[in-house]
C-alpha positions as a printed Julia matrix, in Angstrom:
521×3 Matrix{Float64}:
   0.0     0.0    0.0
   1.48    3.32  -1.05
   1.11    5.98   1.65
  -0.89    9.02   0.65
   1.17   12.16   1.02
   0.42   15.82   1.38
   2.07   18.27  -1.05
   5.02   18.43   1.3
   5.55   15.26   3.3
   6.81   16.31   6.71
   9.95   14.58   7.91
   9.77   12.55  11.11
  12.68   10.96  12.92
  11.96    8.11  15.31
  14.75    7.53  17.82
  14.57    3.94  19.0
  13.05    0.86  17.39
  11.3    -0.61  20.4
   7.69   -1.64  19.93
   6.5     1.94  20.58
   8.97    3.41  18.1
   7.99    0.83  15.51
   4.26    1.39  16.0
   4.73    5.16  15.95
   6.83    4.97  12.78
   4.23    2.84  11.04
   1.37    5.14  12.02
   3.23    8.29  10.92
   4.39    6.75   7.65
   0.83    5.67   6.86
  -0.32    9.22   7.62
   2.0    10.64   4.98
   5.14   11.49   6.91
   8.6    10.85   5.5
   9.81    8.63   8.36
  13.32    7.53   9.3
  13.94    5.23  12.27
  17.32    5.29  14.02
  18.43    2.68  16.53
  21.8     1.96  18.1
  21.18   -1.8   18.07
  21.4    -4.19  15.13
  17.73   -5.2   14.93
  14.26   -3.92  15.83
  12.56   -4.66  19.12
  14.35   -2.74  21.88
  13.72   -4.69  25.06
  11.82   -7.2   22.94
  15.19   -8.71  22.15
  16.47  -12.19  21.47
  19.77  -14.02  21.79
  21.21  -16.78  19.6
  21.14  -20.35  20.87
  21.68  -23.87  19.62
  17.92  -24.11  19.07
  17.54  -20.77  17.31
  16.74  -17.23  18.52
  15.49  -17.27  22.12
  13.53  -14.41  23.62
  15.43  -12.4   26.23
  12.77   -9.8   26.92
   8.96   -9.79  27.23
   7.32  -13.18  26.79
   3.67  -12.6   27.75
   1.34  -11.2   25.08
  -1.96   -9.96  26.5
  -4.54   -7.36  25.44
  -4.58   -8.68  21.89
  -7.14   -6.05  20.75
  -4.46   -3.37  21.13
  -2.42   -5.05  18.39
  -5.44   -5.86  16.26
  -6.32   -2.16  16.37
  -2.79   -1.17  15.31
  -2.77   -3.45  12.28
  -6.37   -2.52  11.43
  -5.49    1.17  11.47
  -2.67    0.42   9.05
  -4.96   -1.28   6.57
  -4.2    -4.9    7.31
  -4.82   -7.69   9.82
  -2.67   -8.89  12.68
  -3.12  -12.52  11.68
  -1.7   -11.85   8.22
   1.69  -10.97   9.73
   2.19  -13.1   12.85
   0.72  -16.35  14.1
  -0.7   -16.05  17.61
  -1.46  -19.19  19.59
  -3.88  -18.82  22.48
  -2.76  -20.57  25.65
  -5.49  -22.47  27.52
  -3.06  -22.65  30.45
  -2.22  -19.06  31.35
   0.58  -20.17  33.67
   1.66  -23.11  35.79
   2.63  -22.3   39.38
   4.86  -24.35  41.69
   5.53  -24.0   45.44
   8.31  -25.49  47.57
   5.8   -27.66  49.48
   5.09  -29.58  46.28
   1.73  -27.93  45.52
   0.97  -26.86  41.97
  -1.75  -24.73  40.38
  -2.61  -24.12  36.73
  -4.64  -21.03  35.87
  -6.69  -21.11  32.69
  -8.35  -18.8   30.18
 -11.71  -20.16  31.33
 -13.48  -18.98  34.49
 -15.11  -22.32  35.28
 -11.84  -24.19  34.83
 -10.16  -21.75  37.23
 -12.89  -22.15  39.82
 -12.48  -25.91  39.74
  -8.67  -25.73  39.78
  -8.65  -23.43  42.8
 -11.26  -25.5   44.61
  -9.06  -28.58  44.1
  -5.99  -26.6   45.17
  -7.28  -24.76  48.26
 -10.94  -25.64  48.8
 -14.4   -24.32  47.97
 -14.03  -21.2   50.12
 -10.88  -20.22  48.2
 -12.75  -20.7   44.92
 -15.46  -18.3   46.09
 -12.84  -15.78  47.19
 -11.18  -16.07  43.79
 -14.49  -15.45  42.03
 -14.99  -12.24  44.03
 -11.4   -11.17  43.35
 -11.81  -11.78  39.6
 -15.03   -9.79  39.52
 -13.3    -6.91  41.32
 -10.36   -7.0   38.89
 -12.71   -6.99  35.91
 -14.66   -3.99  37.23
 -11.47   -2.06  37.89
 -10.07   -2.82  34.45
 -13.26   -1.78  32.68
 -13.58    1.35  34.81
 -10.03    2.62  34.22
  -9.37    1.44  30.67
 -10.89    4.48  28.93
 -10.06    7.31  31.4
  -6.56    6.07  32.18
  -4.96    3.72  29.65
  -6.75    5.04  26.57
  -6.53    8.71  27.56
  -3.5    10.56  26.19
  -2.9    12.67  29.32
  -5.02   11.67  32.33
  -5.22   14.09  35.23
  -5.95   13.5   38.89
  -8.96   15.82  38.87
 -10.52   13.95  35.98
  -9.95   10.54  37.57
 -11.27   11.79  40.9
 -14.44   12.91  39.19
 -14.67    9.61  37.35
 -14.52    7.69  40.64
 -16.86   10.1   42.42
 -19.49    9.38  39.79
 -19.03    5.65  40.45
 -18.75    5.34  44.24
 -19.08    1.55  44.06
 -15.52    1.52  42.67
 -14.0     2.86  45.88
 -14.16   -0.39  47.9
 -12.76   -2.3   44.91
  -9.89    0.18  44.6
  -9.02   -0.11  48.31
  -7.25    3.27  48.05
  -5.75    3.07  51.55
  -4.21   -0.38  51.0
  -1.28   -1.67  49.08
  -1.77   -4.65  46.78
  -0.3    -7.23  49.18
  -2.39   -6.02  52.1
  -5.55   -6.02  50.01
  -4.89   -9.54  48.75
  -4.21  -10.8   52.26
  -7.73   -9.67  53.19
  -9.26  -11.26  50.1
  -7.61  -14.7   50.32
  -7.29  -17.0   53.33
  -4.7   -19.07  51.46
  -1.39  -17.19  51.49
  -0.3   -18.93  48.29
  -3.09  -17.28  46.31
  -2.25  -13.87  47.75
   1.37  -14.5   46.78
   0.39  -15.54  43.25
  -1.76  -12.5   42.46
   0.65  -10.17  44.22
   3.26  -11.19  41.66
   1.4    -9.19  39.02
   2.9    -6.04  40.54
   6.21   -7.14  39.04
   4.66   -6.9   35.55
   5.07   -3.14  35.9
   8.27   -3.27  37.91
   6.88   -2.93  41.41
   6.65   -4.67  44.75
   3.18   -5.83  45.88
   3.99   -4.26  49.25
   4.43   -0.79  47.7
   2.07   -0.73  44.71
  -1.58    0.34  45.02
  -4.31   -2.26  45.34
  -5.7    -0.91  42.07
  -3.08   -2.97  40.24
  -5.21   -6.05  40.86
  -6.72   -5.11  37.49
  -3.64   -6.64  35.81
  -5.17  -10.05  36.48
  -8.09   -9.13  34.2
  -5.69   -8.35  31.34
  -4.26  -11.86  31.66
  -7.56  -13.59  32.34
  -8.87  -12.17  29.05
  -6.3   -14.24  27.18
  -2.6   -14.98  26.83
  -1.05  -15.64  23.43
   2.24  -17.03  22.22
   3.8   -15.46  19.13
   4.95  -18.36  17.01
   8.72  -18.12  16.66
   9.08  -15.77  19.64
   7.97  -12.31  20.72
  10.69  -10.72  18.58
   8.64  -11.8   15.54
   6.01   -9.24  16.52
   8.62   -6.48  16.46
   9.82   -7.66  13.06
   6.24   -7.65  11.77
   5.57   -4.07  12.88
   8.92   -2.96  11.42
   7.96   -4.62   8.14
   4.63   -2.83   8.16
   6.36    0.51   8.72
   8.67   -0.19   5.77
   5.66   -1.12   3.66
   4.32    2.37   4.29
   7.64    3.94   3.32
   9.6     4.22   6.57
  13.35    3.8    6.35
  15.44    2.11   9.04
  19.04    2.7   10.04
  20.49    0.3   12.64
  23.83    0.81  14.36
  22.91    4.51  14.45
  23.71    5.87  17.91
  21.88    9.15  18.51
  23.87   11.36  20.89
  21.92   14.63  20.59
  18.47   15.87  19.74
  19.13   19.24  18.14
  17.0    22.23  19.07
  16.72   25.64  17.41
  14.44   28.42  18.63
  12.89   26.1   21.22
  11.94   23.56  18.56
  13.38   20.12  17.85
  15.06   20.16  14.44
  16.65   16.73  14.18
  19.39   14.6   15.7
  23.14   14.17  15.69
  24.75   10.71  15.64
  27.9     9.54  17.39
  29.8     9.69  14.09
  28.8    13.34  13.61
  26.11   12.7   11.02
  23.13   15.05  11.31
  19.54   14.27  10.34
  17.05   17.1   10.12
  13.32   16.69  10.71
  10.1    18.52  11.42
   9.18   16.05  14.17
  11.24   13.85  16.48
   9.59   10.9   18.27
  11.79    9.66  21.1
  11.28    5.98  21.97
  13.66    5.68  24.88
  13.64    6.22  28.61
  12.67    9.88  29.21
  15.29    9.96  31.95
  17.92   10.08  29.21
  16.53   13.43  28.13
  16.18   14.84  31.63
  19.75   13.9   32.6
  21.22   15.64  29.55
  22.37   12.54  27.69
  20.64   13.75  24.5
  21.88   17.33  24.74
  21.21   20.47  26.74
  18.4    21.53  24.45
  16.06   18.81  25.76
  17.13   18.46  29.39
  13.98   20.25  30.57
  11.86   17.34  29.3
  10.45   14.96  31.94
  12.29   16.56  34.89
  10.42   14.31  37.35
  12.42   11.32  36.08
  15.63   12.73  37.59
  14.36   12.18  41.11
  11.65    9.52  40.73
  12.6     6.07  42.08
  13.26    3.45  39.43
  11.26    0.29  38.9
  12.64   -3.21  39.23
  15.31   -4.73  37.06
  16.01   -8.43  36.57
  18.55  -11.16  36.08
  17.57  -12.78  32.78
  18.79  -16.07  31.35
  18.14  -16.94  27.68
  19.48  -20.28  26.47
  18.76  -23.68  24.91
  19.01  -26.97  26.82
  17.29  -30.26  27.46
  15.27  -30.18  30.69
  14.67  -32.94  33.19
  11.97  -32.65  35.82
   8.35  -31.51  36.16
   6.15  -31.04  33.11
   6.26  -27.4   32.05
   3.7   -25.13  30.42
   4.75  -22.21  28.23
   4.63  -19.84  31.24
   5.76  -21.13  34.64
   6.38  -19.59  38.06
   8.43  -21.22  40.81
   7.6   -19.48  44.08
   9.7   -19.2   47.2
   8.07  -19.84  50.6
   7.37  -16.25  51.63
   7.46  -13.28  49.24
   8.16  -10.38  51.58
  11.82  -11.13  52.45
  12.67  -11.15  48.76
  11.02   -7.8   48.05
  12.58   -6.32  51.19
  15.99   -7.48  49.96
  15.45   -6.02  46.5
  14.47   -2.68  48.01
  17.77   -2.71  49.88
  19.72   -3.62  46.73
  20.31   -7.2   47.81
  19.2   -10.61  46.58
  18.01  -13.77  48.31
  19.39  -17.25  47.83
  16.06  -18.72  46.73
  14.2   -16.16  44.6
  10.84  -16.61  42.94
  11.6   -17.47  39.31
   9.58  -17.03  36.15
  10.41  -19.55  33.43
   9.24  -19.34  29.83
   9.52  -22.64  27.97
   9.41  -20.94  24.59
   8.73  -24.09  22.56
   5.89  -25.39  24.75
   2.29  -24.61  23.9
   3.05  -24.37  20.18
   2.29  -26.76  17.28
   4.75  -29.34  16.13
   5.89  -30.93  19.37
   8.74  -30.02  21.67
  12.22  -30.01  20.08
  15.47  -31.01  21.72
  17.11  -28.86  22.86
  14.4   -26.38  23.89
  14.6   -22.62  24.3
  14.17  -21.12  27.77
  14.05  -17.72  29.38
  14.32  -17.44  33.17
  13.75  -14.19  35.05
  14.52  -13.28  38.66
  13.5    -9.85  39.92
  16.41   -7.63  40.94
  17.16   -4.11  42.08
  18.28   -1.65  39.41
  21.97   -0.9   39.07
  23.69   -3.67  40.98
  27.44   -3.91  40.7
  28.99   -4.69  37.34
  28.97   -8.44  36.75
  32.14  -10.29  37.62
  33.01  -13.95  37.29
  32.02  -14.4   40.93
  28.7   -12.65  40.37
  27.94  -14.84  37.36
  28.6   -17.95  39.44
  26.45  -16.56  42.25
  23.58  -15.81  39.86
  23.82  -19.23  38.28
  23.95  -20.97  41.65
  21.02  -18.96  42.98
  18.85  -19.64  39.92
  19.58  -23.24  39.12
  19.93  -24.48  42.68
  16.46  -23.06  43.34
  15.04  -24.87  40.3
  16.83  -28.08  41.26
  14.87  -28.07  44.53
  11.77  -28.41  42.37
  13.44  -31.28  40.5
  14.18  -29.2   37.38
  17.64  -29.37  35.81
  19.09  -28.44  32.41
  21.71  -30.04  30.19
  23.91  -28.25  29.37
  23.74  -25.44  31.94
  23.92  -21.98  30.35
  27.13  -19.99  30.1
  27.89  -16.35  30.8
  26.63  -15.14  27.41
  23.13  -16.28  28.38
  22.89  -13.93  31.38
  21.89  -10.25  31.38
  22.13   -8.41  34.71
  20.83   -4.95  35.68
  24.18   -3.48  34.7
  23.87   -5.18  31.34
  20.48   -3.58  30.84
  21.93   -0.17  31.66
  24.56   -0.74  28.97
  21.93   -1.83  26.46
  19.53    0.99  27.34
  21.48    3.97  28.75
  20.03    6.21  31.46
  17.61    3.52  32.65
  19.71    2.68  35.72
  19.12   -0.9   34.65
  15.4    -0.57  35.28
  13.16   -2.45  32.86
   9.95   -0.51  33.47
  10.88    3.17  33.83
   9.67    4.99  36.91
   8.6     3.04  39.95
   4.85    2.28  40.1
   4.85    2.64  43.9
   2.25    5.0   45.33
  -1.41    5.6   44.52
  -0.75    8.42  42.05
   2.5     7.08  40.56
   0.86    6.41  37.2
  -0.08   10.09  36.92
   3.52   11.28  37.2
   4.74    9.56  34.06
   5.67   11.79  31.12
   3.08   11.96  28.36
   3.47   12.21  24.59
   3.82   15.98  24.31
   6.89   17.72  25.72
   7.82   21.37  26.4
  10.0    21.29  23.27
   7.94   21.9   20.16
   8.26   19.06  17.67
   9.55   16.56  20.25
   7.26   13.72  21.37
   7.66   10.68  23.59
   6.57    7.04  23.33
   7.59    3.86  25.1
   7.31    1.99  28.37
   8.74    4.94  30.29
   5.87    7.2   29.22
   2.12    7.08  29.78
   0.33    4.67  30.0
   3.31    2.7   31.28
   5.31   -0.48  31.06
   4.49   -3.62  29.11
   4.16   -4.37  25.41
   0.46   -3.39  25.11
   0.97   -0.18  27.09
   4.0     0.84  25.03
   2.01    0.17  21.88
  -0.79    2.4   23.18
   1.76    5.13  23.92
   2.7     5.14  20.23
  -0.93    5.77  19.32
  -1.07    8.67  21.78
   2.12   10.13  20.3
   0.97    9.76  16.69
  -2.38   11.35  17.5
  -0.62   14.29  19.21
   1.67   14.79  16.22
  -1.23   14.77  13.76
  -3.32   17.09  15.92
  -0.43   19.53  16.29
   0.26   19.43  12.56
  -3.39   20.18  11.91
  -3.29   23.18  14.24
  -0.23   24.68  12.49
  -0.88   23.69   8.87
  -2.84   25.94   6.49
  -4.25   22.85   4.78
  -5.9    19.81   6.24
  -3.35   17.0    6.82
  -3.68   13.59   5.3
  -5.1    10.96   7.62
  -3.99    7.38   7.56
  -6.16    4.91   5.63
  -9.33    4.22   7.58
  -8.58    6.85  10.21
  -6.74    6.4   13.49
  -8.57    4.22  15.94
  -9.34    5.54  19.37
 -11.27    2.48  20.46
 -10.46    0.97  23.82
  -8.85   -2.38  24.39
 -12.29   -3.61  25.34
 -14.27   -2.28  22.41
 -11.55   -3.23  19.93
 -12.6    -6.85  20.34
 -15.61   -6.04  18.2
 -13.51   -5.52  15.08
């Protein structure tokens, strides 16, 4: 499809080829912009990265795909269908959970199956408590989808009015409780409170510090979990291909060191090799903290000043490798819990680690057609504090001992064990994504109003816009993809307000439907 252009196609530079940068580039190219994407890495995806292994590329970033309507809306807005570009495989088993006492619980994409599984796991009373919890999570998700996630720049006053008009939401929000405290009141079985408290880590937080409102994350997962056949990085490749189809150009190995500003307006970028690219619009898909700390030049250091002082979200120790497993039967998504969660989160807050962390394990080749190959691809994630010490040989051995000794207690071993190249530590993430302090999710989500302090798409510098997990509406692949829509809409609206002629819209118009209503497409 050839993009329709206005008499003078405005030039847009997209700095960063993460999922938000890719989605933003595709939307702007389809709307008639002359788009160039610059990224310091060798391939698209940003944190949606992969590493080579004996079994092929293995994901080393996000592995859980939820909120499918967000991606269907993106591809629909670009004149095509999601299913024509990637194969998504729905997972009947959302995740398999293991505890040190030998208990195990599968959660499903079916409410009745979950009720039965929890009744078998912890009794009929626990099943009733789970039903009430699920209903609360659903009501919260539906209530805050439009005014928070779908809104380009939510404000406290607007949300307060939204809640005031729906007073029944207040008990469900439990505004005076953190997530862990709220869950402890809702579940008699501590294992269930531990399980649903883990969802705070999806946005880089501790269940003891995040608001109870984050229980709504369960609804996003309960609505469906999909596997991208071939790995999550295939989704990034598909969106990059769609952007190219609409005319966007990509330059990898292009390290942007400065966003140039003239007369209080962004005019382009400068690369590490001195090359300059000029543009009418710059879309920055990186951590806004890089701007605020001056790493992209003095002309943009007034952008997102709150990120200089805001606490950072969690980081992780991530293993990505291929091996042959021995032990319990695995699903695609698996969680191996430690006995009690609080000591681990207390340690992380103090910059320490525990000897037996809770571990998430993605068996990338499970839950897909064609049987399980040998060796298989695995990603293992342990939560960690941002910016630990630079990895040393001793630290690598400590990480490996901590991870694989913990799994061995559950009877799970791997042959061969992974080497150093398979491990990425918080310091490694800081090197990959400068100015993040190793954090994987931007600002900390701790505190009731933390979500309202994130930077939004527009900035004080004319012509400079933000998208990505560090901006509103927050961390996670669906949220970053929504941020690209917010940024593209802002750019088109601002062009309309300054252009003497009406700008070209993308084919079919830009969707503003919610993640809920998008299912109707």
